[in-house]
N, C-alpha and C positions, 0 to 999 in steps of 0.2 A: 675361137673356140674357147668355151670355158670348161674346165675339168675339175673335177673334185675327185679324189682317189680313183683317177685314171678313167671315171665315166663322164663322157660328153654331157653337160647338163646345160649349156648355154650357146648361143651364137650372135653374131652381129655382123654387118656389113658396111663398109665403107666405099662409098663411090666418089671420086675427084673428078671434077670437070672443069677446066680451065682453072680459077682461084678459089673455087668452093668445094667444099667437102659435105656430103649428105651420109648421116648415119642411118642405116635402116635395118629392117629384119631382125631386130633386136629381140630375143626370146630367152627366157631360163624356164626350165622345167618346174612346174608348179612346187614340188616337193623341196625345191632348191632355192626357192626365191626369199630374200632376206639374210641369206648366208653369204652376201658378198660376191657372187658370182657376176650379178648385173653391174654392179659398182667395177670389177675389174674388167670386164669387158668395154665398159664405156670408157674408162681411163685410157684403155690400150688403142681404142679407135680414136680418141682426142689427139694423144700421143702421135699416132701414125699421121693424123691429118696436120697436126703441127710440124712434124719432120718435111713433110711436102711443101710447107710454106704457104698454105692457103690462106685467104683473107677472110672467110666465114666457114664456120662448121654449123651445120643445123641438122634438124630432124623433124618427122612428122610424129607427135605423140598422141597415144591413144589418151583419153581424159582420165582413167582412173590412175595412170602412171605419172601424170604431170608433177606431182609432188617428188617424185623419185628425181626427175630430171632437173627441177629446180634445184633440190640439195647438191646436185653436181655441177651447177653453174649455168644452167640454161635458163632462158626466159621467154614468154610467149611472145610472139608477133601476129598482127592480123586476128582474123575472127575464126571463129569454130568453122571447120568444113568436113565433109564426108569423103572417107577413102575407104573402099571396099566394103561400103554399108556402116561403118563403125566412123563415131564422130573423133575427131583428131584437132590439135592446134599445132601450128609450126611453131618451132622451139629455136632459138639461136644461142649457140654458147658465148658467153660473155668473156672477154679478155681479162677483165679485172678479177673476177672470180676463178679464173683459170690458176692462181697462184697457191690454192688451197682446195684440192678435190674434195668433195664432200662436205665441205663447210655449208651451214645454212646460207641459202641465198633469200633476197627478198622475192616477193611474188612479182608478178608482171609489172613492168614499168608504169603501167596505168595506175597501177594502186589496187586494182580489182584483182579478185582471186581469179587466177589465170583459167583455171578448167571451167570457170562459170560463167563467162561472159555471155555466152548465146546458148539458146535451147538446142538440144542435140538434132531437132529437126531442120534447123536453119542451114541453108547453103551458102558458103561464102565463095567468092572467087578463088580458084585455087593458088597456093602460093609458090 
């Protein structure tokens, strides 16, 4: 949970199964976005996953916030898919980027803009 001056302003969940960690249910109150709460939550989730010696850290990102995750070292894999009626992309944390959290990272490995590979109406196989 992220707190600013004692007020809960954000949350994230880390689920570890076998050697994989999924970051999910990440949310920051609208009035507190852009103030570092999301970055702090994500850094803490990544650090917790690393302590558990997982081989892969991933998440399902809503299209409008893909840039945030890219800046934090994630890259898109697979195609756009719908989850709870909202377009998402699977993103995987890059160990190379892990040396400097928040450093600008390249877009998807394919060279295309991560969130623009497919139209929102398309459904891909769940990742």
